[in-house]
MOPAC internal coordinates of N, CA, C and O (Angstrom, degrees):
PM7 1SCF
backbone

  N    0.0000 0     0.00 0     0.00 0    0    0    0
  C    1.4440 1     0.00 0     0.00 0    1    0    0
  C    1.5352 1   108.80 1     0.00 0    2    1    0
  O    1.2310 1   120.88 1   -49.48 1    3    2    1
  N    1.2980 1   115.92 1   130.52 1    3    2    1
  C    1.4631 1   121.51 1  -179.84 1    5    3    2
  C    1.5305 1   109.73 1   -81.39 1    6    5    3
  O    1.2310 1   120.46 1   -47.57 1    7    6    5
  N    1.3222 1   116.73 1   132.43 1    7    6    5
  C    1.4654 1   119.68 1   179.59 1    9    7    6
  C    1.5245 1   110.21 1   -85.26 1   10    9    7
  O    1.2310 1   121.99 1   -28.52 1   11   10    9
  N    1.2942 1   113.79 1   151.48 1   11   10    9
  C    1.4573 1   121.44 1  -179.11 1   13   11   10
  C    1.5121 1   108.79 1  -106.92 1   14   13   11
  O    1.2310 1   120.04 1   -53.24 1   15   14   13
  N    1.3143 1   117.53 1   126.76 1   15   14   13
  C    1.4559 1   121.32 1   177.60 1   17   15   14
  C    1.5267 1   107.96 1   -99.93 1   18   17   15
  O    1.2310 1   121.33 1   -62.77 1   19   18   17
  N    1.3265 1   115.06 1   117.23 1   19   18   17
  C    1.4570 1   120.40 1   178.79 1   21   19   18
  C    1.5244 1   107.98 1   -83.38 1   22   21   19
  O    1.2310 1   121.23 1   -55.96 1   23   22   21
  N    1.3143 1   115.25 1   124.04 1   23   22   21
  C    1.4665 1   120.39 1  -177.69 1   25   23   22
  C    1.5213 1   111.62 1   -97.29 1   26   25   23
  O    1.2310 1   120.25 1   145.41 1   27   26   25
  N    1.3130 1   117.13 1   -34.59 1   27   26   25
  C    1.4583 1   121.80 1  -176.45 1   29   27   26
  C    1.5164 1   109.26 1  -139.76 1   30   29   27
  O    1.2310 1   120.85 1   -42.41 1   31   30   29
  N    1.3245 1   115.98 1   137.59 1   31   30   29
  C    1.4570 1   122.02 1   178.07 1   33   31   30
  C    1.5150 1   108.86 1  -117.34 1   34   33   31
  O    1.2310 1   120.87 1   -64.93 1   35   34   33
  N    1.3175 1   115.94 1   115.07 1   35   34   33
  C    1.4546 1   121.44 1   179.15 1   37   35   34
  C    1.5218 1   109.28 1   -84.24 1   38   37   35
  O    1.2310 1   120.80 1   -57.14 1   39   38   37
  N    1.3207 1   116.07 1   122.86 1   39   38   37
  C    1.4665 1   122.95 1   177.54 1   41   39   38
  C    1.5214 1   107.28 1  -111.11 1   42   41   39
  O    1.2310 1   120.47 1  -103.18 1   43   42   41
  N    1.3301 1   116.71 1    76.82 1   43   42   41
  C    1.4601 1   118.55 1  -174.29 1   45   43   42
  C    1.5211 1   112.25 1   -69.69 1   46   45   43
  O    1.2310 1   121.64 1   -30.64 1   47   46   45
  N    1.2754 1   114.46 1   149.36 1   47   46   45
  C    1.4600 1   120.72 1   174.71 1   49   47   46
  C    1.5244 1   105.58 1   -95.27 1   50   49   47
  O    1.2310 1   120.55 1    91.71 1   51   50   49
  N    1.2779 1   116.56 1   -88.29 1   51   50   49
  C    1.4626 1   121.96 1   177.49 1   53   51   50
  C    1.5253 1   106.42 1  -140.75 1   54   53   51
  O    1.2310 1   121.24 1   -82.22 1   55   54   53
  N    1.3197 1   115.23 1    97.78 1   55   54   53
  C    1.4576 1   120.13 1   179.74 1   57   55   54
  C    1.5233 1   109.09 1   -86.54 1   58   57   55
  O    1.2310 1   120.66 1   -41.49 1   59   58   57
  N    1.3086 1   116.35 1   138.51 1   59   58   57
  C    1.4672 1   122.27 1  -175.28 1   61   59   58
  C    1.5307 1   110.33 1   -80.02 1   62   61   59
  O    1.2310 1   121.63 1  -108.67 1   63   62   61
  N    1.3363 1   114.49 1    71.33 1   63   62   61
  C    1.4605 1   122.12 1  -179.51 1   65   63   62
  C    1.5269 1   109.80 1   -91.25 1   66   65   63
  O    1.2310 1   119.98 1    -9.00 1   67   66   65
  N    1.3357 1   117.65 1   171.00 1   67   66   65
  C    1.4767 1   119.37 1   175.23 1   69   67   66
  C    1.5307 1   112.56 1   -57.48 1   70   69   67
  O    1.2310 1   119.81 1   148.51 1   71   70   69
  N    1.3251 1   117.96 1   -31.49 1   71   70   69
  C    1.4633 1   120.43 1   178.25 1   73   71   70
  C    1.5330 1   109.87 1   -63.86 1   74   73   71
  O    1.2310 1   120.67 1   133.31 1   75   74   73
  N    1.3313 1   116.32 1   -46.69 1   75   74   73
  C    1.4715 1   120.62 1   179.40 1   77   75   74
  C    1.5242 1   110.10 1   -65.40 1   78   77   75
  O    1.2310 1   120.38 1   140.15 1   79   78   77
  N    1.3183 1   116.87 1   -39.85 1   79   78   77
  C    1.4664 1   119.87 1   178.55 1   81   79   78
  C    1.5310 1   110.56 1   -61.61 1   82   81   79
  O    1.2310 1   119.94 1   139.94 1   83   82   81
  N    1.3271 1   117.73 1   -40.06 1   83   82   81
  C    1.4665 1   121.06 1   178.41 1   85   83   82
  C    1.5276 1   110.95 1   -66.93 1   86   85   83
  O    1.2310 1   120.51 1   141.91 1   87   86   85
  N    1.3115 1   116.62 1   -38.09 1   87   86   85
  C    1.4643 1   119.77 1   177.42 1   89   87   86
  C    1.5210 1   111.19 1   -64.09 1   90   89   87
  O    1.2310 1   120.68 1   139.78 1   91   90   89
  N    1.3332 1   116.31 1   -40.22 1   91   90   89
  C    1.4670 1   119.99 1   179.17 1   93   91   90
  C    1.5252 1   111.20 1   -62.52 1   94   93   91
  O    1.2310 1   120.11 1   145.90 1   95   94   93
  N    1.3046 1   117.40 1   -34.10 1   95   94   93
  C    1.4667 1   121.22 1   179.60 1   97   95   94
  C    1.5258 1   111.90 1   -66.37 1   98   97   95
  O    1.2310 1   120.46 1   151.29 1   99   98   97
  N    1.3341 1   116.73 1   -28.71 1   99   98   97
  C    1.4658 1   120.63 1  -178.64 1  101   99   98
  C    1.5304 1   112.63 1   -95.38 1  102  101   99
  O    1.2310 1   120.15 1   167.58 1  103  102  101
  N    1.3054 1   117.31 1   -12.42 1  103  102  101
  C    1.4692 1   121.23 1  -175.98 1  105  103  102
  C    1.5255 1   110.96 1   -84.37 1  106  105  103
  O    1.2310 1   121.59 1   -12.55 1  107  106  105
  N    1.3182 1   114.56 1   167.45 1  107  106  105
  C    1.4634 1   119.66 1   174.91 1  109  107  106
  C    1.5284 1   108.72 1   -67.00 1  110  109  107
  O    1.2310 1   120.67 1   -15.63 1  111  110  109
  N    1.3142 1   116.33 1   164.37 1  111  110  109
  C    1.4691 1   120.30 1  -179.49 1  113  111  110
  C    1.5237 1   110.97 1   -60.78 1  114  113  111
  O    1.2310 1   120.18 1   140.78 1  115  114  113
  N    1.3287 1   117.25 1   -39.22 1  115  114  113
  C    1.4676 1   120.57 1   179.97 1  117  115  114
  C    1.5290 1   111.54 1   -63.75 1  118  117  115
  O    1.2310 1   120.74 1   133.00 1  119  118  117
  N    1.3237 1   116.19 1   -47.00 1  119  118  117
  C    1.4689 1   120.70 1  -179.92 1  121  119  118
  C    1.5244 1   110.19 1   -65.32 1  122  121  119
  O    1.2310 1   120.24 1   137.29 1  123  122  121
  N    1.3180 1   117.15 1   -42.71 1  123  122  121
  C    1.4738 1   120.84 1   178.75 1  125  123  122
  C    1.5230 1   110.25 1   -61.81 1  126  125  123
  O    1.2310 1   120.21 1   141.32 1  127  126  125
  N    1.3155 1   117.20 1   -38.68 1  127  126  125
  C    1.4656 1   121.22 1  -179.89 1  129  127  126
  C    1.5296 1   111.30 1   -66.02 1  130  129  127
  O    1.2310 1   120.82 1   134.60 1  131  130  129
  N    1.3281 1   116.03 1   -45.40 1  131  130  129
  C    1.4678 1   120.32 1   178.93 1  133  131  130
  C    1.5231 1   109.95 1   -64.47 1  134  133  131
  O    1.2310 1   120.66 1   136.77 1  135  134  133
  N    1.3135 1   116.35 1   -43.23 1  135  134  133
  C    1.4666 1   121.05 1   179.29 1  137  135  134
  C    1.5245 1   110.88 1   -61.05 1  138  137  135
  O    1.2310 1   120.46 1   136.73 1  139  138  137
  N    1.3220 1   116.72 1   -43.27 1  139  138  137
  C    1.4681 1   120.46 1   179.00 1  141  139  138
  C    1.5264 1   111.22 1   -62.76 1  142  141  139
  O    1.2310 1   120.73 1   140.90 1  143  142  141
  N    1.3197 1   116.22 1   -39.10 1  143  142  141
  C    1.4659 1   120.22 1  -179.28 1  145  143  142
  C    1.5310 1   111.32 1   -68.17 1  146  145  143
  O    1.2310 1   120.32 1   148.47 1  147  146  145
  N    1.3296 1   117.00 1   -31.53 1  147  146  145
  C    1.4635 1   121.03 1  -176.29 1  149  147  146
  C    1.5263 1   113.31 1   -89.62 1  150  149  147
  O    1.2310 1   120.08 1   154.41 1  151  150  149
  N    1.3216 1   117.46 1   -25.59 1  151  150  149
  C    1.4631 1   121.29 1  -172.43 1  153  151  150
  C    1.5283 1   111.74 1   -67.56 1  154  153  151
  O    1.2310 1   121.69 1   -44.47 1  155  154  153
  N    1.3116 1   114.38 1   135.53 1  155  154  153
  C    1.4606 1   122.09 1   177.93 1  157  155  154
  C    1.5270 1   107.91 1   -96.04 1  158  157  155
  O    1.2310 1   119.75 1   -47.88 1  159  158  157
  N    1.3389 1   118.08 1   132.12 1  159  158  157
  C    1.4720 1   119.57 1   178.65 1  161  159  158
  C    1.5345 1   111.45 1   -57.53 1  162  161  159
  O    1.2310 1   120.71 1   -39.99 1  163  162  161
  N    1.3198 1   116.24 1   140.01 1  163  162  161
  C    1.4638 1   119.36 1  -177.70 1  165  163  162
  C    1.5277 1   111.99 1   -62.87 1  166  165  163
  O    1.2310 1   120.46 1   152.36 1  167  166  165
  N    1.3225 1   116.72 1   -27.64 1  167  166  165
  C    1.4690 1   119.60 1   177.17 1  169  167  166
  C    1.5312 1   110.20 1   -64.51 1  170  169  167
  O    1.2310 1   120.57 1   142.19 1  171  170  169
  N    1.3287 1   116.52 1   -37.81 1  171  170  169
  C    1.4657 1   121.20 1   178.01 1  173  171  170
  C    1.5204 1   110.44 1   -64.46 1  174  173  171
  O    1.2310 1   120.81 1   135.51 1  175  174  173
  N    1.3307 1   116.05 1   -44.49 1  175  174  173
  C    1.4618 1   120.59 1   179.19 1  177  175  174
  C    1.5284 1   109.96 1   -61.80 1  178  177  175
  O    1.2310 1   120.21 1   135.94 1  179  178  177
  N    1.3183 1   117.21 1   -44.06 1  179  178  177
  C    1.4592 1   121.02 1   178.55 1  181  179  178
  C    1.5171 1   112.16 1   -59.70 1  182  181  179
  O    1.2310 1   120.57 1   136.74 1  183  182  181
  N    1.3220 1   116.52 1   -43.26 1  183  182  181
  C    1.4670 1   120.93 1   178.57 1  185  183  182
  C    1.5242 1   110.71 1   -64.50 1  186  185  183
  O    1.2310 1   120.54 1   138.71 1  187  186  185
  N    1.3234 1   116.56 1   -41.29 1  187  186  185
  C    1.4666 1   120.24 1   179.19 1  189  187  186
  C    1.5283 1   111.34 1   -63.20 1  190  189  187
  O    1.2310 1   120.27 1   139.05 1  191  190  189
  N    1.3175 1   117.09 1   -40.95 1  191  190  189
  C    1.4625 1   120.73 1   179.19 1  193  191  190
  C    1.5276 1   110.24 1   -65.90 1  194  193  191
  O    1.2310 1   120.21 1   135.74 1  195  194  193
  N    1.3174 1   117.20 1   -44.26 1  195  194  193
  C    1.4715 1   119.95 1   178.59 1  197  195  194
  C    1.5246 1   111.32 1   -61.66 1  198  197  195
  O    1.2310 1   120.36 1   135.95 1  199  198  197
  N    1.3330 1   116.92 1   -44.05 1  199  198  197
  C    1.4703 1   120.23 1   178.04 1  201  199  198
  C    1.5218 1   111.39 1   -62.12 1  202  201  199
  O    1.2310 1   120.36 1   140.84 1  203  202  201
  N    1.3146 1   116.91 1   -39.16 1  203  202  201
  C    1.4658 1   120.30 1   178.63 1  205  203  202
  C    1.5251 1   110.92 1   -63.48 1  206  205  203
  O    1.2310 1   120.87 1   137.06 1  207  206  205
  N    1.3115 1   115.93 1   -42.94 1  207  206  205
  C    1.4602 1   119.35 1   178.31 1  209  207  206
  C    1.5289 1   111.43 1   -61.86 1  210  209  207
  O    1.2310 1   120.84 1   139.02 1  211  210  209
  N    1.3201 1   116.00 1   -40.98 1  211  210  209
  C    1.4698 1   120.36 1  -177.42 1  213  211  210
  C    1.5264 1   112.83 1   -72.84 1  214  213  211
  O    1.2310 1   120.31 1   154.06 1  215  214  213
  N    1.3244 1   117.02 1   -25.94 1  215  214  213
  C    1.4710 1   120.41 1  -176.42 1  217  215  214
  C    1.5232 1   112.91 1  -110.75 1  218  217  215
  O    1.2310 1   120.42 1  -169.59 1  219  218  217
  N    1.3306 1   116.80 1    10.41 1  219  218  217
  C    1.4642 1   122.56 1  -179.71 1  221  219  218
  C    1.5252 1   112.96 1    55.87 1  222  221  219
  O    1.2310 1   120.72 1  -141.93 1  223  222  221
  N    1.3056 1   116.24 1    38.07 1  223  222  221
  C    1.4679 1   121.31 1   174.65 1  225  223  222
  C    1.5175 1   107.55 1   -84.77 1  226  225  223
  O    1.2310 1   120.20 1   -54.43 1  227  226  225
  N    1.3330 1   117.23 1   125.57 1  227  226  225
  C    1.4617 1   119.66 1  -176.51 1  229  227  226
  C    1.5251 1   111.90 1   -76.61 1  230  229  227
  O    1.2310 1   119.90 1   125.85 1  231  230  229
  N    1.3174 1   117.80 1   -54.15 1  231  230  229
  C    1.4631 1   121.16 1  -177.79 1  233  231  230
  C    1.5216 1   110.56 1   -89.40 1  234  233  231
  O    1.2310 1   120.88 1   -45.54 1  235  234  233
  N    1.3172 1   115.92 1   134.46 1  235  234  233
  C    1.4598 1   121.33 1   175.75 1  237  235  234
  C    1.5267 1   107.36 1  -121.48 1  238  237  235
  O    1.2310 1   120.84 1   -68.58 1  239  238  237
  N    1.3332 1   115.99 1   111.42 1  239  238  237
  C    1.4584 1   121.78 1   177.26 1  241  239  238
  C    1.5157 1   108.24 1  -101.81 1  242  241  239
  O    1.2310 1   120.82 1   -49.55 1  243  242  241
  N    1.3132 1   116.03 1   130.45 1  243  242  241
  C    1.4616 1   120.78 1  -175.88 1  245  243  242
  C    1.5193 1   112.67 1   -88.67 1  246  245  243
  O    1.2310 1   120.49 1   166.03 1  247  246  245
  N    1.3171 1   116.67 1   -13.97 1  247  246  245
  C    1.4522 1   120.69 1  -175.05 1  249  247  246
  C    1.5167 1   108.11 1  -140.35 1  250  249  247
  O    1.2310 1   120.27 1   -47.65 1  251  250  249
  N    1.3283 1   117.08 1   132.35 1  251  250  249
  C    1.4607 1   120.69 1  -178.00 1  253  251  250
  C    1.5105 1   114.62 1  -100.39 1  254  253  251
  O    1.2310 1   119.62 1  -179.95 1  255  254  253
  N    1.3154 1   118.32 1     0.05 1  255  254  253
  C    1.4634 1   121.25 1  -176.98 1  257  255  254
  C    1.5251 1   110.60 1  -108.29 1  258  257  255
  O    1.2310 1   120.28 1   111.28 1  259  258  257
  N    1.3157 1   117.07 1   -68.72 1  259  258  257
  C    1.4578 1   120.97 1  -177.06 1  261  259  258
  C    1.5263 1   111.38 1   -65.67 1  262  261  259
  O    1.2310 1   119.95 1   137.44 1  263  262  261
  N    1.3210 1   117.70 1   -42.56 1  263  262  261
  C    1.4565 1   121.28 1  -179.30 1  265  263  262
  C    1.5213 1   110.87 1   -63.26 1  266  265  263
  O    1.2310 1   120.18 1   140.88 1  267  266  265
  N    1.3135 1   117.26 1   -39.12 1  267  266  265
  C    1.4712 1   120.35 1   178.76 1  269  267  266
  C    1.5303 1   110.21 1   -59.42 1  270  269  267
  O    1.2310 1   120.27 1   134.28 1  271  270  269
  N    1.3200 1   117.08 1   -45.72 1  271  270  269
  C    1.4679 1   120.40 1   179.97 1  273  271  270
  C    1.5261 1   111.23 1   -63.01 1  274  273  271
  O    1.2310 1   120.40 1   138.49 1  275  274  273
  N    1.3236 1   116.84 1   -41.51 1  275  274  273
  C    1.4639 1   120.79 1   179.00 1  277  275  274
  C    1.5256 1   110.11 1   -63.14 1  278  277  275
  O    1.2310 1   120.36 1   133.75 1  279  278  277
  N    1.3300 1   116.91 1   -46.25 1  279  278  277
  C    1.4709 1   120.46 1  -179.37 1  281  279  278
  C    1.5218 1   111.84 1   -64.63 1  282  281  279
  O    1.2310 1   120.30 1   138.54 1  283  282  281
  N    1.3375 1   117.03 1   -41.46 1  283  282  281
  C    1.4631 1   119.61 1   179.11 1  285  283  282
  C    1.5193 1   110.49 1   -60.59 1  286  285  283
  O    1.2310 1   120.27 1   136.55 1  287  286  285
  N    1.3233 1   117.09 1   -43.45 1  287  286  285
  C    1.4595 1   121.51 1   179.23 1  289  287  286
  C    1.5258 1   110.90 1   -65.25 1  290  289  287
  O    1.2310 1   121.03 1   133.46 1  291  290  289
  N    1.3282 1   115.64 1   -46.54 1  291  290  289
  C    1.4671 1   120.33 1  -178.04 1  293  291  290
  C    1.5305 1   110.92 1   -63.53 1  294  293  291
  O    1.2310 1   120.30 1   137.18 1  295  294  293
  N    1.3281 1   117.04 1   -42.82 1  295  294  293
  C    1.4700 1   120.13 1   180.00 1  297  295  294
  C    1.5257 1   110.50 1   -65.80 1  298  297  295
  O    1.2310 1   120.34 1   141.40 1  299  298  297
  N    1.3117 1   116.96 1   -38.60 1  299  298  297
  C    1.4689 1   121.21 1   177.31 1  301  299  298
  C    1.5247 1   109.73 1   -60.69 1  302  301  299
  O    1.2310 1   120.51 1   134.75 1  303  302  301
  N    1.3378 1   116.62 1   -45.25 1  303  302  301
  C    1.4639 1   121.41 1   178.69 1  305  303  302
  C    1.5249 1   111.52 1   -63.76 1  306  305  303
  O    1.2310 1   120.14 1   138.47 1  307  306  305
  N    1.3264 1   117.34 1   -41.53 1  307  306  305
  C    1.4681 1   121.01 1   179.01 1  309  307  306
  C    1.5246 1   111.43 1   -63.53 1  310  309  307
  O    1.2310 1   120.71 1   134.34 1  311  310  309
  N    1.3287 1   116.25 1   -45.66 1  311  310  309
  C    1.4676 1   119.83 1   179.96 1  313  311  310
  C    1.5211 1   111.47 1   -66.06 1  314  313  311
  O    1.2310 1   119.96 1   143.83 1  315  314  313
  N    1.3287 1   117.68 1   -36.17 1  315  314  313
  C    1.4653 1   120.63 1   177.34 1  317  315  314
  C    1.5295 1   110.45 1   -63.32 1  318  317  315
  O    1.2310 1   120.45 1   138.44 1  319  318  317
  N    1.3332 1   116.74 1   -41.56 1  319  318  317
  C    1.4653 1   120.47 1   178.09 1  321  319  318
  C    1.5274 1   110.29 1   -64.32 1  322  321  319
  O    1.2310 1   120.18 1   138.66 1  323  322  321
  N    1.3148 1   117.27 1   -41.34 1  323  322  321
  C    1.4558 1   120.74 1   179.07 1  325  323  322
  C    1.5271 1   110.44 1   -63.94 1  326  325  323
  O    1.2310 1   120.63 1   138.20 1  327  326  325
  N    1.3353 1   116.40 1   -41.80 1  327  326  325
  C    1.4653 1   120.39 1   178.87 1  329  327  326
  C    1.5271 1   111.47 1   -63.07 1  330  329  327
  O    1.2310 1   119.97 1   143.77 1  331  330  329
  N    1.3378 1   117.66 1   -36.23 1  331  330  329
  C    1.4643 1   120.45 1   177.38 1  333  331  330
  C    1.5225 1   111.34 1   -67.41 1  334  333  331
  O    1.2310 1   120.92 1   140.94 1  335  334  333
  N    1.3292 1   115.85 1   -39.06 1  335  334  333
  C    1.4609 1   120.17 1  -176.46 1  337  335  334
  C    1.5209 1   112.98 1   -83.26 1  338  337  335
  O    1.2310 1   120.95 1   147.03 1  339  338  337
  N    1.3221 1   115.78 1   -32.97 1  339  338  337
  C    1.4638 1   121.48 1  -179.03 1  341  339  338
  C    1.5296 1   107.62 1  -133.89 1  342  341  339
  O    1.2310 1   120.59 1  -102.23 1  343  342  341
  N    1.3328 1   116.48 1    77.77 1  343  342  341
  C    1.4850 1   118.96 1  -176.91 1  345  343  342
  C    1.5213 1   111.20 1   -57.40 1  346  345  343
  O    1.2310 1   121.72 1   -36.10 1  347  346  345
  N    1.3208 1   114.31 1   143.90 1  347  346  345
  C    1.4666 1   119.89 1   176.84 1  349  347  346
  C    1.5145 1   108.75 1   -64.45 1  350  349  347
  O    1.2310 1   120.50 1   -41.25 1  351  350  349
  N    1.2965 1   116.64 1   138.75 1  351  350  349
  C    1.4706 1   121.42 1  -178.60 1  353  351  350
  C    1.5187 1   111.08 1   -88.54 1  354  353  351
  O    1.2310 1   120.10 1   180.00 1  355  354  353

Protein backbone atom coordinates (compact mmCIF):
# COMPACT_ATOMS: atom_id res chain seq x y z
CA UNK A 1 0.00 0.00 0.00
CA UNK A 2 1.38 3.39 -1.00
CA UNK A 3 1.45 5.98 1.78
CA UNK A 4 0.11 9.45 1.29
CA UNK A 5 2.13 12.42 2.50
CA UNK A 6 -0.08 15.33 3.46
CA UNK A 7 1.66 18.59 2.61
CA UNK A 8 -1.02 21.12 3.51
CA UNK A 9 -4.01 20.97 5.84
CA UNK A 10 -6.84 23.38 5.11
CA UNK A 11 -8.65 24.50 8.27
CA UNK A 12 -11.55 26.37 6.71
CA UNK A 13 -13.70 28.67 8.72
CA UNK A 14 -16.65 29.62 6.56
CA UNK A 15 -15.84 29.87 2.88
CA UNK A 16 -18.40 31.67 0.74
CA UNK A 17 -19.17 28.71 -1.51
CA UNK A 18 -22.42 28.04 -3.43
CA UNK A 19 -23.46 25.77 -0.54
CA UNK A 20 -23.11 28.64 1.96
CA UNK A 21 -24.86 31.02 -0.43
CA UNK A 22 -27.80 28.59 -0.68
CA UNK A 23 -27.97 28.29 3.09
CA UNK A 24 -28.06 32.08 3.43
CA UNK A 25 -31.04 32.20 1.08
CA UNK A 26 -33.00 29.88 3.38
CA UNK A 27 -31.87 31.41 6.68
CA UNK A 28 -33.39 34.28 8.59
CA UNK A 29 -32.12 37.77 7.80
CA UNK A 30 -30.11 37.85 11.04
CA UNK A 31 -28.40 34.51 10.36
CA UNK A 32 -27.75 35.43 6.72
CA UNK A 33 -26.22 38.73 7.84
CA UNK A 34 -23.91 37.08 10.37
CA UNK A 35 -22.95 34.41 7.85
CA UNK A 36 -22.16 37.04 5.22
CA UNK A 37 -19.99 38.95 7.68
CA UNK A 38 -18.04 35.80 8.61
CA UNK A 39 -17.71 34.16 5.19
CA UNK A 40 -14.33 34.32 3.50
CA UNK A 41 -14.37 34.75 -0.30
CA UNK A 42 -13.43 31.52 -2.07
CA UNK A 43 -10.81 33.41 -4.07
CA UNK A 44 -9.07 34.31 -0.79
CA UNK A 45 -9.12 30.68 0.33
CA UNK A 46 -7.69 29.58 -3.02
CA UNK A 47 -4.88 32.11 -2.78
CA UNK A 48 -4.10 31.04 0.78
CA UNK A 49 -3.90 27.38 -0.25
CA UNK A 50 -1.62 28.17 -3.19
CA UNK A 51 0.66 30.28 -0.98
CA UNK A 52 0.81 27.48 1.58
CA UNK A 53 1.80 24.98 -1.06
CA UNK A 54 4.52 27.29 -2.37
CA UNK A 55 5.94 28.06 1.08
CA UNK A 56 5.49 24.61 2.66
CA UNK A 57 3.06 25.93 5.25
CA UNK A 58 1.21 22.99 6.77
CA UNK A 59 -1.81 24.68 8.38
CA UNK A 60 -3.95 27.05 6.34
CA UNK A 61 -6.40 29.15 8.36
CA UNK A 62 -8.94 31.08 6.35
CA UNK A 63 -10.01 33.40 9.14
CA UNK A 64 -7.88 35.14 11.76
CA UNK A 65 -10.64 36.38 14.06
CA UNK A 66 -13.35 33.80 14.71
CA UNK A 67 -11.05 30.80 14.22
CA UNK A 68 -8.53 32.22 16.69
CA UNK A 69 -11.21 32.48 19.39
CA UNK A 70 -12.41 28.94 18.70
CA UNK A 71 -8.86 27.54 18.84
CA UNK A 72 -8.01 29.44 22.03
CA UNK A 73 -11.12 28.05 23.72
CA UNK A 74 -10.56 24.52 22.42
CA UNK A 75 -6.88 24.50 23.46
CA UNK A 76 -7.81 25.80 26.91
CA UNK A 77 -10.35 22.97 27.27
CA UNK A 78 -7.83 20.37 26.06
CA UNK A 79 -5.14 21.55 28.47
CA UNK A 80 -7.63 21.61 31.36
CA UNK A 81 -8.56 17.98 30.62
CA UNK A 82 -4.89 17.01 30.49
CA UNK A 83 -4.25 18.78 33.80
CA UNK A 84 -7.13 16.85 35.40
CA UNK A 85 -5.84 13.53 34.10
CA UNK A 86 -2.13 14.22 34.54
CA UNK A 87 -1.74 16.91 37.21
CA UNK A 88 1.42 18.97 37.03
CA UNK A 89 3.93 17.83 39.61
